[in-house]
N, C-alpha and C positions, 0 to 999 in steps of 0.2 A: 504494500500500500504506500502511495506517495505521501511525502510529508507536506506538500503544499501544492495548490492548483497552479501556482506560478512555475514550479519546477516541471510539472507536467507539460505546460505550454512551451517551456524553453527547451526541454530535452527531447520531446517527441518530434519526429520529422525535422531534424535539424536543418535540412535543405530547404524547408518551406519559408518563403520570404513574406508573403502577404496573405492575410485573411480578410476577405471582403464580406461584410455583414449587412444584410438588408432586412429591415423590419417592415412588414406589410399588413395592412388591414383593409380588405375589400378594394384592392387596386389591381385586380387580376391582369388586365390588358397592359397597364403601365408597368407592372412588375415584369411581365414577359419582355416588354420593350427594353427595360433596364438591363435584364440579364443578357438579352441578345447583344446589347451594346458593349457589355463587358467582354464577351467572347469574340465579338467582332473587332475589338480594339484591346486585346489583352496586354498586361504588362510584360516586360521582357524578363520575367523571373517566374519561379514556381509560386503558384497561388491556389487558393481554395475559395469557394463561394458558399456562404451560409445564408439561408432564408429563414426568418422566424415569422411564422404566420400567427397573428393575434386573433384567432378564432374568426377568420373571415367567413362570410356566408355566400361568397360569389364564386367558389371553386378555385381559389388561388392555390391552395395546397395541392389539389389534384392536378392542376396545370403544371406546377413545378415538377411533380413526380413523373408526369407523362413526357413533358417536353425537355426537361433538364435533369435527367437521372444522375448526372455527375454533381449536382448541387446538393449540399447537405441541408436537410430540412428539419426544422423544429416546429411542431404543430401544438400551439397552446389551446387549451379548452376554453379559455376566457381571454379577453383583452387585458393583458397585464401592464400595458403602458409601454412607452418608447424606451425608457431607461432600463427597466427590468428585462425587457425582451432582448435588447442589445447585450446586456450583461450575460444572459443565458448563452448566447453564442460566443461571446468573448471568452468565457470560461472554458468552452469546449474547443476553441480554435487553437491553431498551432503556429501561425505566422509570426515572424519577428516584428511585423508591422500589422496594425489593424485598421481597416478602412470602414468607417460607418457611412453607408450610402443609402440615401432615401430611395424608395421604390419608384418615385416619380422623377427620377433623374435619367439622363442619357449621357453616357460616357463618350467623350469625343476622342478622336485619334491621338494617341501619345499621352493622354492625360495621366493614366496610371503609372506609366513608365517614368514620366517627369516627376511625379510625386515620390516614387521610390528612389530615383537618382538624387533628388534633393535631400532626402533623409540620409541616404548613404554618405553623401559628401559632407554632411554637417552633423556630427555626433552630438552636439549640444541641443539639437532641435527635438522637442518633445511632441509637438503637434504641428501639422501643416494642413491648411485648408485649400480646397480647390477654388478656381476662378469660376464662380457661379454665374451663369448666364440665363437670361430669359429666352424663351423659344425663338425670338427674333434676333438673338445674338447680342443684345445689349446687356450691359452689366446689371445684375440684380442687386437691389439695395438690401441693407440690413443683413449682410452676410459675414461681416467681421468688424472689429472695432475695439475701442477701449472698454474696459470693464464698466458696467452700469454705475451711474451716479444719480443722485436725486435730480440734478440738472438735466441729464440726458433722459431720464425716465419721465420727468415732467414734460419735456419736449415731445416725447413719444405719446404721452397721454393726451396732449392737446393738439397733436398733428403738426407740431412745429418742425419735426424732423424732415418733412417733405420740402421745407424751405432751405435746408442745408444738405443737399444730396451728396456733397463730396467731403463732408466733415467726418473725421474719425469719431467725433463725439456723438453725432446724431445718426447719419445714414451713409456710411462709407461705401464707395464703389471703386472697382478696379477696372481700368480701361485699357491697359497697355499689356499685350501679351508678352510673356517672357520676363516680366518684372516680378520680383518678390518683395514683400513688405513685412516688417515685423508688426505684430498685432497682439492684442491681449487675448482675444477669443476669435473663433471661427464658427461658422454655422455647421450644425450637425448633419446637414444634408450630404456633405462630402468632407468628412473629417478623418484624417489619417493620424494615428497615434503610434508612437514607439512603445512596444510592449514593455521595455525596461522602465519607461516612465509610468505606465499603468501599474507595474509591479510595485513601484515606490509609493504611489499616491492612492491606489485603489481604482475601482471602476466607477461607472456613472452612479450618482447618488439616486437611489430609487425613491427617495422622498419626492423627487421631481418626476411625477408620472409622465408629464410631457411639458416641454419648453424649459429653458434655462439650465437644463442638465449639462449641456455642452459648455456653457459659460462657467458653471461651477467647476466642471472638470478642468477647463483651461486655467482657472484661477489656482486650483491645487497644483497643477503641473508647473505653472510659472513660479508659484511660491516655493516649490521644491528645487528651483534652480534651472529648470529647462527653459528653452526659448520657443515661442510660437510664431508661425509665419503663415502668410497666405501667398499662393503661388500662381502667378498669371498664366503660365504655360499650361497649367492643368485645367483645361476648359471642360466644364461639365454643365450641361443644360438642366435646369431645374424648373419643372412645370409649376410646382408650388401648391401646397395645401390640398392635395388630392384625397387624402384620408380625412383631414380635419374639416374640409368644406361640407362633408356629409352632416355634420352637427355644428354649424358655425357659431351659434351663440354660446354653446357649452365650451367650445374651444377658445373663444375669446376670453371667457371668464377664467378658463384654465391658464391662459397666458398671463393674465393679470395676477392670478394667485401665485403662479410660479415665480413671478418677479418679486412679489412680497416675501415669499419664502426665501428666495436668494438673499434679499436684504436682511431678513431676520438672521440668516445663517452667518453672513459675512459683515454686516454693519450694525447688528444689534436691534433690540425691540423698538427703540425710539424711532430710528430711521424707517423701520418696516411699518410701524403704525402710521407715520407721516405719509409714506408712499401709498398705503392703503387708502388713506383719506383723499389723496390726490386722484387716485383711480376712481374712487367713489364719486367725487365731484365731476370728473370727466365723463363718466358713463351717464350720470343723471342729466348732465348738461346736454349731451347728445340726444338723449330721449326727449328732452324738452324742445330742443331746437328743431329736430326732425318732425316732431308732432306739430309745431307751429307752421312749419313749411308744408305740412300735409304730405310728407314723403313717408307714407304709411309703412312701406316695407322696411325702411331703415329704422323708423321709430319702433316697430315691432321687434326687429333684430336686437336693438340696444336695450329694449325693455326686458327681453328674454335673457340677454347677457347679464343685466342687473340682477334678475331673479337668481341666476346661477351663482353669480359672484357673491350676492348677499347671503345665500344659504351656507356657503363654505362647507359643503359636505365633503366627507372623505372620498377618495378616488374610486372606491369600489366596494360594494357590499360584501365582496368575497375577501376583503382584507380585514384581518382581525383587528378590532379596536384595541386589543391588548398589545398589538405589535406596532401600529402606526396610526397617526391622526393627521396625515400629510398636511392638509391645508385648513384644518379646523381651528377656528378662533373661538376661544372659550372666555366668557365673562367670569372672572374669578369670584365665586361666592365665598362666604365666610368658611364653610366647611372645607372647601378645597384649599384655601389659603392656610387655614389652621393645620391641615394635614401636611402640607408642604413645609410649613414651619417646623412641625414635629420631625419630619425627615431630616431637615437641616440640623436640628438639635441632636438627632441620633448620629449624624455624621461628625459633628463637633465633639460629641461625647467620647469618640474613639481617637481623638487627635487627628481627625481627617484620614484615618486608616480603616476604610470600610464603614459599614453601617452597624451601629449597635444592634444586637439581637432584639433589644427592647428595654422597656423600663419596668422594673419590679417595684410596685407600689408598696408592698409589705416591707421590703428591705430599703426602700427609697434609694435605689441605685440603678444606674445604667449597666446593662450587660456588655460583655466583650463583643467585638465585631463578629458577625456571622457571615462567612463567605457565601454560603448557598443563597440566602435571601438578598444579600448585597448584589449578587450577580443578576438575579432576575428583576431587581429594582432599576437597573441601568436603563432598560428600554422605557420604563415609566418616566424617568427623569428626562430622557430625550423627548418624549411626547409632551411633557410639561413645558419644556423649553419652547417647543413649537406652538403649543396651545396658548401660553401666556406671553409669548414673545419676550421671555426673560432668559438671557443667555447664561445666567448663573447656574441654572439647573443642568444645562449642557456641560458646563465646565466641571460640575460635580460628577456627572455621569462619566466623563472621561477620566477623572481622578479615581473613580471606583473601578473602572476597567484596568487602570494601572495597578491598583491594589490587588486585584484578582491575579494579575500576572505574577505578583510577588509571592503569592501563596500557593500557586500551582506546583505540584510535585514534579520531579524530574521525569516521572513516568507519564505525567499528563493529568493526574487526578486532582480533585479538590478535597481537602480535608474538612471534616466537621469540627465542632468546637472542641472535641477531645483529641483532635489531631489525626484521627483515622480516616483514610480515604473512603468516600462514600459515593456510590453510583448516582443516586438521585441528586446529590449536591453538585456533582460534576456536570450533570445534564443541565441544571438550572443556570449555572454560570455560563454555559455555552450561549444561552439566549443573550446575555449581556455582551459577550465578546462579539457575537455576530452583528448585533445592532451597532456597537461602537465601530466595528470595521466599516459598516455601510455608511455611517455618519461621517467619520473622519478619514477613512481610507488608509488607516495604518495597518499594514499587512501583518504586524505582530499579533494583532487580535485574531485574525483569521488563522494564523498558524497555531496559536494557543488553543483555539476552538478545535482545530483538527487533531492536535495532540490529545485533547480531552476525548474527542470522539474515538480516536484510535484505541485509547485505554479502555473505553466502554465496550468496544467491539471485542477486544481481547478477553475481557472478563465476563462476557455474557455466557450464560449457560446454553446448552444445546436446545432446550425447549423454549428459549426466547426470554426467559426471566433473568434477572440479575440476582443470583442466590448468594453471591459473596459480596463483600463490601456494602452491607446493608446496616442501616441504623438499628441497633438492638438485635442484629442478626435475624431480622424478620423480613421475608420476601414480601413484596407489595405490588399491587396493581397500579399504584400511583406512578410507577415508572413509565406509564404511557407518556408522561411529560418528558421523560428522557428520550423516548422514541421520537417525539415531536422535535426535540432539539437536534437529534441526528439528521432528521429530514431537512432542517435548516442548513446544516453543514453540507448535506448532499446536494442541495440546490447550488452551492457555491463551488463545487468540486466535480471533476470528471477525469477519470472514472473513480468510483468509490464503492465500498461495500456497505455504506451507512444505510441506504434504503432497505437492503435486505435485512440488516440487523433490526431496523425499526419495525418492519413487517412481522418479523418473528415475535417481537415483544407484544405488538398489538394483537396478533393472533392468540398468543398465550393469555393476554388479559381478557379478550372476549370470551375465551373458554372458561374463565372464572365467573362470568356473569350468569346469574340464575334467571329463570323464566320471568320472574317478577321484577327484574332489573337490579336486584341486590348483588353485590360483589363479595365473593370470598377474597381473603388476603388483602383486605382494604383498610386494615387498621395499622397504627404505628407500633403497637405492641402485640405480642403473641396472645391469642385467645381473647383479644379485646374486640369490641364492636366498632364498626366504621363510624367516623364522625363526618359531618357535612364537609369539612375541609378536605378530608382524604377522598371522599366521593367526588367532590368538585375537581380535585386534581386529576382523578382518573377520567372523568368526563371530558375535561379540557384537552387532555392528551389524545383521546380517541377522536374527538370532534375535529380538532385542528389538523391532526395527522390525516384523517379521512379526507378533509378538504384538499390538503396538499397532494395527496395520492390520487384523488378522484375516486376513492373507494367508498361507496354508499354504505356498505355493511358496517364500517367503523362509525360513520355518522349516525346510522340508525341505532347502533348499540349505545352511543352517547345519548341520543335523544330518548331512548327508552327510560333510562335512569333519570334524566333531566325532567321528563314528563311526570314521573312519580313524585319527585320532589316538588314540582310546581303544584301538583294536586294536594300535597300535604301542607303547603304554605297557607296560613290563615289570612283572612282578609286584612288584618292589621299588620301583616308582614312577618309575623312570627313563624319560624321554622325550627323544628327540633334540632338539637346539636348532635344527636347520636341516634342510631336506629338498629333494631334487631333485624333478623332475617325476614320477619313478617312486616317490616316497616313500622313497627311501633316506635314512636318518637320519645325522646327524653323531654323533661320539663324545662330544660335550659336551652339556650341557643348559642351556636358557634358563629360569632360575627364574621370571622374570616371566611368561612364557608358560605355565608349569606351573600357577601359581595362577589365572591367567585361565581356563585350560581347566577347572580345578576348579569355578569359578563357572558356566561353561557347562554342565558335566555335572550340577551340582546343579539347574540350571534345566531341563534336559531330563528329569531324574528327576521333577521336579514335574509336568511335562507328560505324561510317558509312564508313570510308575511302574515303569520298568525299573531294577531294582536294580543292573545293571551300571554305570550312570552313577554311582550313589551310591558303589559300591566304587571306581570309578576316581577320583572326586573326592577321596575320603578318602586313597587311596594317594598322589595328587599332593601333597596338603597335608603328609602325613607326610614325604615325600621332602624337601620344601622346609624343613619345620620342623627336620629334622636338620642342615641347613646354616646355620641361624641361630645366630650366636655370642651366647651369653648370659653369657659370662664376661669378655670383654675390658673393660679399663678405658677404652678409647677410645670416647667417645660416638658417634663416626661409624661404628663397627663394631658395638658391642653393640646387639643388637635389629634390626640392618639385614639386608637380604637381598641377597646378591651378584647381579651381573648374570648371571654364568655359574657353572656347576659343571662342572669345577673353577674356582676363582677366576680363573685365568689364561686361561679360555676367551675366544673372540673377541668375545662380546657384552658391552659395558661392562666390559672387562678391568680387574681390580683396582679395581672401583668398586662402590658401594652406591647404586643409583639410587632416588630417592624413589618412583617408580611401582611398583617391585617390592614395597616395603613396603606401599604403598596397596592393591594387589591381594591381598597376603598377609593383611592385616587384613580385607578384604572376605570372603575365603575362610574365615577363622576364624569370623567372625560368621555367615556362611551355614551353616557346618557345625554350629554350635550348635543350629540348628533341628532337627537329626536325632539329637541325643544323647538 
């Protein structure tokens, strides 16, 4: 098994120079034209062509299979966006250079060879862009330039860029063949990157579903010391917006949101908030002006754009709210703010070395840092940074990822509080490293995740369970969340055995489920009954893994138990904290499990559109919210979530565990999507 995806790409097919990657959505004829132009004017080197079809309904994938059998094809079951689709192929490709090429482009004679020759002659170049032309041969605007500023984006919002067509600040154009110019960024329609640069800074940031991802990549490449250029001799015709024109208003809103996200990531929340207001004023002004002019088509277009932009919905119902909130803007309510303050207090309590496991009210002390839950809180903090536009949480998330690197064993495992390496803990930290890698592009996080995944595979039993390296030496079905983490690593690597390992565990877990939905081996201690927390862990792993694998049987297994728990939740939101095999509940409630189940029910609502899930999730959150102390002067209590309700219940008695707060924050952020 390879140690990293980068080594795979560099060492396989050492003679392969160029990997050309085309992402397509319902552009069948244009895609065929694009591929034809590549083979009509191929580069003077060894190359391969990849097509990633984003669930087209026009027969694009079938066309590629029939007409271009030499092309390597990835068929997605859903439209995963431009950035993620490109990353899928980049990870599997083998060329020393990677060319991202839009499906609505036509390669002109010599263009690819010119780009390769330019990169070969200049080892300091990280990215080179093609000379993008309109179908009539004139230079196309907005294809390269300086990194965005508030001035340039204000000009863009109000249409001032059209008055400065040759300005690098507003709308640069290239009109002299053979010229090359240094630039900050180039358009992703024809962007060639050196793999060594990608190895260093990471791939496209998948938070940008579409638009601005190439600008973000160029920023990271340039910041790492590489140079970016645009090459006049590399002539490529770009028809433009052939996929996005199918849903113009939604794509305009997506463009604006991506720009706000870029500013939030690189300029902070104040600049991003200001830009958001500039775009808001611009969109509403266009609605008003076009309505007065009775230009009804344009007025309707911009009104619809405003509707999409104002909603700030996440990019896809098939993306877990536990993993990303791409463009969601959340008004910070007191519960969320207090919970975030509690997390920051838990961070400071350890001397900024991981998150404290929680606060013990009986002993009035913070517990030591807990690697497991610190790991899976990292994605939560990245989500909070995006949702609140506060970069502080992003910085803390990166610091926690560094902490996890320091505690990983040489074999790749993560130890529990006693120092013993634990399979479940290792899987949970993988979630944090994978998100950190996608956010900041530091390959160390990916490599750490792969070492952890390799350790998990080596120590898995033949039946799919992890029988060694278990907390209290008890085998558990909650390890479906470990399987889910392996699938995240599998998505980033090729080839790997992680998917097979995940399937074996999921199959074993499903075999432990009884007809009534109850699970054997679902407790933390031998002979104990499962609690809502462990049931929710198991459901989460099955559900998310089933979605990633496209396996309905895992989804249905998760749904069976989730439906039972939904039926057992009272109208006031109370749900028992522990259950026997006949689903007889306890008289106390496990608050961690409550908010975990809210996340599961939100996810099932996205999949099924069954409003019962939405109502159940809201009731669960309200129940937990009422038990959050917002008035205490004790920072270990204020904003925290108790382990049990009542506080003296048996799960984490008189304690405020950090994982309860983590899942509560996740649930609040997820709920904002439906307000």
